[in-house]
C-alpha positions in Angstrom: 14.4 -31.9 -6.2 14.8 -28.5 -7.8 18.5 -26.6 -7.3 18.4 -22.9 -5.9 18.5 -21.4 -9.3 14.5 -22.5 -9.6 13.1 -21.2 -6.1 11.4 -17.9 -6.1 12.9 -15.7 -3.6 11.3 -12.5 -1.9 13.8 -9.7 -1.3 12.3 -7.0 0.8 13.2 -3.3 0.2 15.4 -1.4 2.9 13.5 1.1 4.8 15.8 3.8 3.6 14.7 2.4 0.1 10.8 2.8 0.8 11.3 6.3 2.5 12.6 7.5 -0.4 10.0 6.0 -2.7 7.4 7.4 -0.7 8.7 10.9 -0.7 8.9 11.4 -4.4 5.3 10.1 -5.0 2.6 12.7 -5.9 -0.2 12.0 -3.4 -2.3 14.8 -5.6 -2.0 12.1 -8.3 -3.4 9.1 -6.2 -5.9 11.1 -3.9 -9.8 10.9 -4.1 -12.5 11.6 -2.6 -15.1 8.9 -0.8 -18.7 10.2 -0.4 -20.8 7.8 2.0 -24.1 7.8 2.1 -26.2 8.9 5.7 -25.2 5.8 7.6 -23.0 4.0 5.7 -19.8 2.5 7.3 -16.8 3.2 5.2 -13.3 0.8 6.5 -10.0 2.1 5.4 -7.0 0.5 6.6 -8.5 -1.0 9.4 -10.4 2.0 10.6 -14.2 2.5 10.5 -15.6 6.0 9.5 -19.2 6.5 10.5 
């Protein structure tokens, strides 16, 4: 049996840490436009644009 040091542990960052990271992001750098053809459906983050 493997000891504790061989296991992979997942540590989730605290809300305050995630908030600080998001506040420092440059959203203009990661934004882009999506052009849909007439009648085409685009799904983003569980939402659907028609």
